[in-house]
C-alpha positions in Angstrom: 0.0 0.0 0.0 1.2 3.5 -0.8 1.8 5.8 2.2 2.0 8.9 0.0 1.0 9.5 -3.6 0.9 12.8 -5.5 -0.8 13.3 -8.8 0.4 16.3 -10.9 0.9 18.2 -7.6 1.6 21.8 -8.3 1.9 24.7 -5.9 2.4 28.4 -6.9 3.3 31.1 -4.4 1.7 34.5 -4.8 -0.4 33.3 -7.8 -1.7 36.1 -10.0 0.9 38.7 -8.7 4.2 39.9 -10.1 5.9 37.7 -7.5 4.3 34.5 -8.7 6.6 31.5 -8.4 6.0 27.8 -9.0 7.6 25.9 -6.1 6.3 22.4 -6.9 5.6 21.7 -10.6 3.4 18.7 -11.7 5.0 16.2 -9.3 4.0 12.5 -9.5 5.3 10.6 -6.6 4.5 7.2 -5.0 6.1 6.3 -1.6 5.4 2.8 -0.2 4.4 2.3 3.4 7.4 1.6 5.7 10.0 3.3 3.5 12.8 5.4 5.0 13.2 8.1 2.3 16.0 10.7 2.2 14.9 14.0 0.5 17.6 16.1 -1.0 17.8 19.1 -3.3 19.5 22.5 -3.5 18.0 25.6 -1.8 14.8 26.6 -3.7 14.3 23.1 -5.2 10.9 22.7 -3.5 11.7 20.4 -0.6 10.0 22.2 2.2 7.0 23.2 0.1 6.5 19.6 -1.0 6.5 18.1 2.4 4.1 20.7 3.8 1.5 19.3 1.4 1.6 15.9 3.0 -0.1 16.9 6.2 -2.3 19.6 4.7 -0.3 22.7 5.8 -0.4 23.8 2.2 -3.2 23.1 -0.2 -2.3 22.3 -3.8 -2.8 25.0 -6.5 -3.6 22.0 -8.7 -3.3 18.2 -8.5 -3.8 15.8 -5.6 -2.2 14.5 -2.4 -3.3 11.0 -1.3 -2.3 9.7 2.1 -2.9 5.9 2.4 -5.2 6.1 -0.6 -7.3 9.1 0.5 -7.3 12.5 -1.2 -6.8 14.7 1.8 -8.5 17.6 0.2 -11.4 15.5 -1.1 -15.0 16.2 -0.3 -16.0 15.1 3.3 -12.4 14.5 4.4 -11.4 16.1 7.7 -8.0 17.6 7.1 -7.3 17.7 10.9 -7.2 13.9 11.0 -4.2 13.9 8.6 -2.3 16.4 10.7 -2.1 13.7 13.4 -1.6 10.9 10.9 1.4 12.7 9.2 3.8 14.2 11.8 6.0 17.0 10.6 9.1 18.2 12.5 10.2 21.6 11.2 13.8 22.8 11.0 14.8 24.2 14.5 11.7 22.8 16.1 12.9 23.8 19.6 11.7 27.3 18.8 8.2 26.0 19.0 8.5 24.8 22.6 6.2 26.8 24.9 4.9 24.8 27.9 6.2 25.1 31.4 7.6 21.5 31.6 9.0 19.1 29.1 6.2 16.6 29.9 3.5 19.1 29.1 5.1 20.1 25.8 5.3 16.4 24.7 1.7 15.9 25.9 0.3 18.8 23.9 -0.4 16.8 20.7 -1.8 13.6 22.3 -4.0 15.7 24.5 -5.5 17.5 21.5 -6.2 14.1 19.9 -8.7 13.6 22.7 -6.9 10.7 24.4 -7.4 9.9 28.1 -4.9 11.1 30.7 -3.6 7.6 31.0 -3.2 7.2 27.3 -1.4 10.6 27.1 1.0 9.6 29.9 1.8 6.3 28.1 2.5 8.3 24.8 4.6 10.9 26.5 6.8 8.4 28.3 7.3 6.1 25.3 8.2 9.1 23.1 10.6 10.4 25.7 12.3 7.0 25.9 12.7 6.9 22.1 14.6 10.2 22.1 16.6 9.5 25.2 14.9 11.8 27.7 14.8 10.8 31.4 11.9 11.0 33.8 13.8 13.7 35.6 14.1 15.8 32.4 10.3 15.5 31.8 9.7 17.6 34.9 12.1 20.4 33.9 11.4 23.5 31.9 12.3 22.9 28.3 14.2 26.2 28.4 16.6 24.8 31.0 17.8 22.2 28.5 20.7 22.2 26.0 20.0 22.8 22.3 20.2 19.1 21.5 17.9 18.2 24.4 15.4 20.8 23.2 15.5 19.2 19.8 14.7 15.8 21.3 11.7 17.3 23.2 10.3 18.8 20.0 10.8 15.5 18.1 9.2 13.6 21.0 6.2 15.9 20.8 5.5 14.7 17.3 6.3 11.0 18.0 3.8 11.1 20.9 1.0 11.5 18.4 2.1 8.1 16.9 2.0 9.2 13.3 1.8 6.7 10.5 4.2 9.0 8.5 7.0 11.0 10.2 8.6 13.8 8.2 11.7 15.6 9.5 13.0 18.8 7.9 16.7 19.1 8.7 16.3 17.7 12.2 20.0 17.9 13.0 20.6 21.5 11.7 23.0 23.4 14.0 23.9 20.4 16.2 27.5 19.1 16.7 28.5 15.8 15.1 27.8 13.8 18.3 24.3 15.3 18.8 23.5 14.7 15.1 24.5 11.1 15.3 22.5 10.5 18.4 19.3 12.0 17.1 19.6 10.2 13.7 20.4 7.0 15.4 17.3 7.4 17.6 15.2 8.1 14.5 16.6 5.0 12.8 15.7 2.9 15.9 12.2 4.3 16.0 11.8 3.3 12.3 13.0 -0.2 13.0 10.7 -0.6 15.9 7.5 1.0 14.5 8.1 0.2 10.8 6.3 3.4 9.8 7.1 5.7 6.9 9.8 8.3 7.4 10.9 11.2 5.2 14.2 12.8 6.2 15.1 16.1 4.6 18.8 16.8 4.8 21.6 18.7 3.1 24.0 16.0 4.3 24.6 13.3 1.7 26.5 11.3 4.3 23.4 11.2 6.6 21.1 10.2 3.7 23.5 7.5 2.5 23.8 6.1 6.1 20.2 6.1 7.2 17.8 6.1 4.2 16.6 3.2 2.1 15.5 5.4 -0.8 16.5 8.9 -2.0 14.2 11.5 -3.5 16.2 14.2 -5.4 14.3 17.4 -6.2 15.5 19.9 -8.8 13.8 23.0 -10.3 10.5 22.2 -8.4 10.3 18.7 -9.8 11.5 15.1 -9.2 14.9 14.5 -10.7 15.4 11.0 -9.2 13.6 8.6 -6.8 15.1 5.2 -6.3 17.1 3.0 -4.0 20.1 4.6 -2.4 22.7 2.6 -4.3 20.9 3.3 -7.7 20.7 7.1 -7.0 24.4 7.4 -5.9 25.4 5.3 -9.0 24.3 8.5 -10.8 26.8 10.6 -8.8 27.9 12.6 -11.9 24.3 13.7 -12.6 23.8 14.7 -9.0 26.9 16.9 -9.1 25.7 18.4 -12.4 22.5 19.7 -10.8 24.5 21.4 -8.1 24.4 18.8 -5.3 27.3 17.2 -3.5 27.7 13.5 -3.0 29.2 11.7 0.0 33.0 12.2 0.3 33.7 8.5 -0.1 31.7 8.5 -3.4 33.9 11.3 -4.7 37.0 9.3 -3.8 35.8 6.3 -5.7 34.9 8.4 -8.7 38.5 9.6 -8.7 39.8 6.0 -8.4 37.7 5.0 -11.5 39.1 8.0 -13.4 42.6 6.6 -12.6 41.8 3.2 -14.0 40.9 1.2 -10.9 38.1 -1.3 -11.3 35.8 0.0 -8.5 32.2 0.9 -8.5 31.2 4.6 -8.7 28.1 3.9 -6.6 30.1 3.5 -3.3 28.3 5.7 -0.7 29.3 4.3 2.8 32.5 3.4 4.5 31.4 -0.2 4.8 30.7 -0.4 1.1 34.1 1.2 0.4 35.8 -1.4 2.6 34.2 -4.3 0.7 35.2 -2.7 -2.6 38.8 -2.2 -1.6 39.1 -5.7 -0.2 37.7 -7.1 -3.5 40.1 -5.0 -5.5 43.1 -6.2 -3.4 41.9 -9.8 -3.8 42.1 -9.4 -7.5 45.7 -8.3 -7.2 45.2 -5.0 -9.0 47.8 -2.3 -8.6 47.9 1.4 -8.9 49.0 1.1 -12.5 46.0 -0.9 -13.6 
């Protein structure tokens, strides 16, 4: 079953004015349930505009958005239901924290879903566990926490609504490498446990290569590529031609091929690189091949 499907989805900002701009242009997309999709594209490619359609924050200028087979803007559909079904974590979500305790901030969404106090408590504590927040931290003010801890609170607030589809827009922006790895590792574990659909928007090709199963590449308001990670990174030259970087290890292996070594150009992780090099050494190739 498809988690997300778009049919000729188009969105135009400031339509009918001199400032009119097409941000999403006739996009056809089909994302299966349970996928972990990395979303990449240069600034202005339409990433943020596209994902805001999936929970109804933006209404298409034309075309359709279907979530689990339902046109969310169809007649008789309650769009509010889809804002709980599709959880969206914005870039720098900690700026949206406002309650007096971490617990209350995480509980805000489940409470508005009409759950009982007991159900809300279960959701809050489970979400806090997923992102590594302690019971002690739940009773603190969110404004007493570090930047990385605030980010965890904001993500937990979305997880507590138990969305079928989780969308994260640059969730590690501004964090140090340790904090980035911790949060992405927790998101990956959440995906393994829940087996829900996750879309991760990131400028880091290394993060996309490490965590995603599929990659959606946007360019000039449309879909340039959507495929398995290895198949997308096998088109590394095309990716660089549209102004995007590729993982550093991919660039190294592209250089090795240019020098005559029989290695794959689609290497995108260190584990993959290790296997390729061991195979190369096993064949007895030398630097003058």
